[in-house]
C-alpha positions in Angstrom: 100.6 46.1 63.6 103.4 44.3 61.9 106.4 45.6 59.9 107.8 43.8 56.9 110.9 44.3 54.7 112.2 43.1 51.4 115.0 40.5 51.8 118.6 41.7 51.2 119.1 39.6 48.1 115.5 39.7 46.9 114.3 43.2 46.2 111.1 41.8 44.7 108.4 39.5 46.1 107.7 36.9 47.3 110.3 37.1 50.1 109.3 39.1 53.2 110.6 39.0 56.8 108.6 40.5 59.6 110.7 43.1 61.4 108.4 43.8 64.4 105.0 44.4 65.9 103.2 47.0 68.0 100.4 46.8 70.4 97.9 48.3 70.5 98.0 49.4 66.9 96.1 52.2 65.1 96.4 53.8 61.7 95.8 57.1 63.6 92.4 57.8 62.1 89.0 56.4 63.2 87.9 56.8 59.6 90.5 54.2 58.6 90.5 52.0 61.7 86.7 51.5 61.9 86.2 50.1 58.3 89.3 47.9 58.7 87.8 46.4 61.9 84.5 45.8 60.1 86.3 44.2 57.2 88.2 41.8 59.5 85.0 40.9 61.3 83.4 40.1 57.9 86.3 37.9 56.9 86.0 36.0 60.2 82.2 35.6 59.7 82.8 34.4 56.1 85.1 31.6 57.2 82.8 30.6 60.1 85.0 31.6 62.9 82.8 32.0 66.0 84.8 31.0 69.0 88.3 31.5 70.4 91.3 33.4 69.1 91.9 34.4 65.5 95.2 35.6 64.0 94.4 37.7 61.0 97.0 39.3 58.8 96.4 41.8 56.0 98.1 44.7 54.2 96.7 47.8 52.8 96.7 48.0 49.0 95.7 51.4 47.7 94.0 52.0 51.1 92.0 48.7 50.9 92.7 45.8 53.3 94.0 42.7 51.4 93.9 39.5 53.3 97.1 37.5 53.9 96.1 35.0 56.6 93.3 33.9 58.9 94.2 31.2 61.4 92.4 30.1 64.7 95.4 30.7 66.8 97.1 33.4 69.0 99.7 35.7 67.5 103.3 34.5 67.4 106.7 36.1 68.0 106.4 38.6 70.9 102.8 39.5 70.5 101.8 37.8 73.7 104.4 39.9 75.6 103.3 43.1 74.0 99.6 42.5 75.0 100.7 41.5 78.5 102.9 44.6 79.0 100.1 47.0 77.9 96.9 45.3 79.1 98.1 43.0 81.8 96.3 40.1 80.0 98.1 36.9 79.4 96.6 35.7 76.1 97.6 32.0 76.6 96.1 31.9 80.1 92.9 33.6 78.7 92.7 31.2 75.8 93.2 28.2 78.0 90.5 29.3 80.5 88.1 29.9 77.6 88.3 26.3 76.5 88.2 24.9 80.0 85.1 26.9 80.8 86.9 28.8 83.6 86.3 32.5 84.3 88.9 34.9 82.9 91.7 35.9 85.4 91.9 39.6 86.3 94.5 41.6 84.4 97.9 42.0 86.0 97.7 45.1 88.2 101.3 45.9 87.0 100.0 46.6 83.4 101.5 49.7 81.9 98.9 50.9 79.3 100.6 52.8 76.6 102.3 51.1 73.6 104.7 48.2 73.4 107.0 47.4 70.4 109.0 44.4 69.4 111.6 45.0 66.7 114.1 42.6 65.2 117.6 43.0 64.0 118.5 41.6 60.6 121.8 41.6 58.6 122.2 44.5 56.2 124.5 42.5 53.9 125.8 39.0 53.3 129.0 37.7 55.0 130.2 36.1 58.2 129.0 38.0 61.3 131.5 37.4 64.2 129.7 39.3 66.9 126.6 41.3 67.7 127.2 43.8 70.5 124.2 45.5 72.0 124.6 48.6 74.2 123.2 48.9 77.7 119.4 49.3 77.8 118.2 52.9 77.6 114.9 54.4 78.8 111.9 52.4 77.8 113.9 49.3 76.7 112.4 46.4 78.5 114.1 43.3 77.1 116.8 42.5 74.6 118.3 39.3 73.2 120.9 38.8 70.4 122.8 35.9 69.0 126.1 35.2 70.8 127.3 32.7 68.1 129.0 33.5 64.7 126.3 33.8 62.1 126.6 33.3 58.3 124.4 35.9 56.7 123.5 34.5 53.2 120.2 36.3 52.8 117.2 37.5 54.8 114.3 35.3 53.6 112.7 34.1 56.9 112.6 34.7 60.6 115.6 32.4 61.2 117.7 35.2 59.6 117.1 37.6 62.5 120.1 38.4 64.8 118.0 39.3 67.8 115.3 41.6 69.1 114.4 44.4 71.5 111.1 45.1 73.3 110.3 48.7 74.2 107.5 50.6 75.8 106.3 54.2 76.0 103.1 56.1 76.7 103.1 57.4 73.2 102.8 55.3 70.0 105.5 57.0 68.0 107.8 57.2 71.0 107.6 53.4 71.6 108.5 52.7 68.0 111.3 55.2 68.1 112.9 53.9 71.3 113.1 50.4 69.7 114.5 51.8 66.4 117.0 54.0 68.2 118.2 51.1 70.3 118.7 48.8 67.3 120.6 51.6 65.4 123.3 51.5 68.2 123.8 47.7 68.1 127.3 46.9 66.6 127.2 44.1 64.0 130.8 42.9 63.4 131.7 41.1 60.2 134.7 39.0 59.6 136.0 41.3 56.8 135.5 44.6 58.5 135.6 46.1 62.0 131.9 47.0 62.3 129.0 46.5 59.9 127.2 49.9 59.7 123.6 50.0 60.5 121.3 52.0 58.2 
């Protein structure tokens, strides 16, 4: 599941920036999840996708899946890490073995199960950002990375406008999301014209 946001200077489409992902994802209701899985499979069949990975993106419009993208590739950003954290499966290794005709490797015994979240920090306004200061990691925070260079925030129109990210894990879906959100809310973003840029 991915999270998108309107850009700072563009409250209307077409600009969107992905703010994160969760794995595994569920809408929390089998009556919703089942038909969506069936719809995605029908899309793949319609384009003739029969072998290998598929990256399918959609959004719900009035409760109905609306297709955004189908590509014969693995998911980008930190989706590989989210899958590996929870299932112990390295998707790149699995994909490579599939095309080489090799048996799949066993999942990493250190897999956690549960739910993993990636969440990205973006500027809340334009200006010159002089520093991004993350706090120490808290419970469930696995990895963080933020820019260490000054950053000119002109707008938020693509993934290059991100200031950094956090990866979190928890045994519960909502808790995993909340841990990432709470952590990002404590990151200090310092602008040239003020002491600290407040986070929403």
